[in-house]
N, C-alpha and C positions, 0 to 999 in steps of 0.2 A: 505493500500499500507506499501513496505518497506519504510523506511526513507530516504536510501540510491539515491532511486526512485525518490521520491517526492524533494528532495533535487535538481536532477538534473531538473527536471520540473520545479521547480521552478527559478532555474536559466537561464533557456530557456522562461521564462515568461507565458511559458503554467498552471504553479497551481500558487494559490493565497499562499503566505504566511500564510495565517492562518493554511494553512493544515500540516505546519510543527510544531504548536503547540499543547498542548494539550487541547481537548475540554470540561476544566474545564469551569462552572460558574463562575462569577462576583462575589464581595463582595455584590454589590448591592450598593456601595456608593455611597453617594450624598452628597450636603450641603446644608444648608439653608441659606437664602438670606435675608435682611430687618431687622425686629426690631428685631428679634433672634440673627441676628450674625453680628448686627454693621454696617450692609451696607456692608458687604464684598461681592465682584463681583461685585458692580455695578460702574456705571462711568470707569474709565481706567482699560485697563487690568490688573489683578491681578493674576501672578504665586502666588501660593501659596502651591506646591510640588514639587518645586525642577527640575521641568522637564527641560531639557536642551536645548530648544528653537529650535531645529531641526522638521523638518517635519516627525517626528517618533512619535511614542507613543508607549507605553505598557500596552494594556486594558489585561484583567485577562486570555484572551483564546488564548493571543499570544507570542510568545519568542521574549524576549527581544532582542533588536539591529537591528530587521528587519524593513525597512522602508516601510513604507505604499506608496499604491498606489492610487492615487485619479481619479475620472472621474465624470466629469459635465454632469450631465442628462438634456438635453432641454427639454424633452418630460412633461409636467407640468401632477404633479399627486397631489394625499392628499399625509398627511403622511406616513400614515399607507401602501398606493399602495407603494410609494418610497422605503420604506424599505424593503416592498415585492422583489420589483425589485431588490434594492443592493444586498439582500439576494439568489436571484435565479436566477440573471442572470451573477454577477459579486463574489458572493461566498462571500460577505461583508456586509454592515451595511452603515446605513447614518453616514456621517462624524461627529468624535468627536473631538474637539479642547482643546489643553491641553498648547497651547502656542503663544504669540503674533506672533512672526515668520509664523507658518501654517496658524492663520488667517489671515493674510497679504498674503500670498499667496493663500489660497482658494480663499478669494475674491477679488484677480487680476485675477485668472485663469476664475472666476465665470463671472465677468466682462468683459470679453473677449467673452465670450462665449455663454451668453446669452441675451437677450433683456430685461427681468424681470430685476425688481430692487431688489428682495428678491429671495433665493435659500434657501432649505431645509437643516438644519443641525441635527445632533440625539440630540438634547437636550430636555427634557421635562421638563414641570413646574407643579406644583402645591400648591398651597395654604395648611398651616400648621399653625393654631393658626393664631399669626398675622402676619408671614412672609412667607415666597416661599420655597418650597423644588426644589432643582435643580438636573435632574441628565442624563447621558448620557443614551441612549438606549442601548449601548454594554455594557453598565455596569463598563467601565472604570471611574476609581475614577474623580470625583468633582473639578479640582486643576486648574482651568482658567475661567474667564468669560469676555466680553466685550459688558457688556447692552448697550445699548442706555438709555439716562437718563430718566426716568421714568418706566423704564423695570427691572425686568420682573412684569407682572400683578399678581394683589395678589386676580383676581375676579373670578378664576377657574382655570381648566386644560386645559395648553398651548402646542403648541409642538413651536418649536424655527425656526428663519430663519436668516440669515447673509445677511445683506444690502450688496448690490455691490457699492455701493459707497462710504461708509465711513466703513464698516466692524464690525457696530454695531449691535448685536441681537435684534432682538423683538420678541416679545410674539406674537404668531399668532393662531388663531383657525386652529386645526387638518385638516377639510375636506378642508381648501383653497387647489385650486390646483397651485404647484407651479415646477420650475424646483427645483434640485437637487444635491445634492455632496454624493457620493458614496465612501466610502475609503475600499480598499482590499488588 
């Protein structure tokens, strides 16, 4: 489509903001948490990359300064099915969180809309040596974390849930069926 038409559709809310950006892949940026990273990312939220704290994030496939929209999907799915639903139905992905402000926003929205105490977000973790490698499924940079004490787990590959009660993140087996948050 022509850029002008896409812009008009985006302003009317009928096209995803992602269609305005290029389709280039991300850099696969992630971060290690644990022994190799001095514990960075555990405990309190630690913004490491200078995000502005707004409900915006600028992943590799997005144009800067376009706010993201979020939708809480109540129908419980496993992580990979949730990712497909976000992609096919909303032309988006599971939410990646890059600031405390966005974390609180999504926690409050999820708590108001689902009875479950946890919802899927787009983080994936896996052990690497004595630490954990964390990355977002949308390939945006890993610059913020809000793990519950004792997480992420070092015992295997896990997907990540946001607790609607306290906003903390937990490692959860990817096959568990939960509500989820899509960003588009």
